[in-house]
N, C-alpha and C positions, 0 to 999 in steps of 0.2 A: 470338342467334345463335355471334357471334363469337364471344360471350364463350362460349359452352356451348361451342367449340372451344377455348378454350382454356381454360377450364377440365378437359378433359376431356389437355388435351393437359397439364398442370399434374401430373395424378392417373399419370398412363402414365411411369416414369422411362426418363429418357436413357442408350440401352447402355455405356453407362462405367460411370454409376451401379451399373449388375447388375453390369458387370467387375470394379471394386470392389471394392460389397460381396460379391459374391465371393469375391475373394480373402482380403477380410479375417475374413471368415468359414471357411476352409484356414487359414491363421493360426493360425487362434484353434483353431481341431481339432489343426494341426501339433504346436503348446506342450502341451496338450493331450497329449496324446498322447506328447509326446517326456518332462512332467513324470513320467508316470504311468509308461513307460520307465526314470527318472533314482532314479524308488521302487521298484521291481524290482531295477533293479544296487543300491544302497543293500541295502533286505535281503538281496540275497544279496549281498554283502558283511559282512556284518555275523550274516550265519551265518560264509560260510565264514572271518576271524578267529575268531571260540569254535569253530568246531568245531579249525584249528590249536591253539589253545589248547589243547583240552583234549589234540588231540597230547600235543603240547610235554610236560604235564603225565604222564602216560598214558608217556611217553616219563624224562623226570627220576625217576616210583617204577619202572618197571623200570630203569632204572640202578643203584640206589642200592638193587632186589634183589638185583642179579648182584653190587653190591664188598658184599655181606651174608654172600650167597652163595659167593665165591672171597675172605675173610679165613677161615670158618670150615672150607670145605678147606685151606688155607692152616695153620691151624691143630690140623687133621684130618694134615696131614703132616708137619707136626713135633713129632706127639703120635706116628705115626709111627719119625720118626728115630731121638727122642732111642729109643724102645723096638725099636727097631733097633739098633742103636751099642752100648744095656746088653747086648742080649743076643749082641754083637759081642765084648763085652771075655768076655764072660763063658765065652764057647768062647777066644776067646785066651790066658786065665789059665788 
């Protein structure tokens, strides 16, 4: 009879063992959730970096096109000034 009681007591874990097991499970779940969130944050950061690079490329293209336009307008203005000077020279002579 005593052996059966000892065996039954050994099968039932002590309350502190239950708490340790519960804490270990909580820690494992917390680490898993933190790892998943870290992965999501990392993916978002990579995506945002790619967006910033694309935006920089578009801005560079825009500035290049704007410079070409300004150069073309300056050339047109220069041609207009030369024609105007020629016309004014004709009138003054």
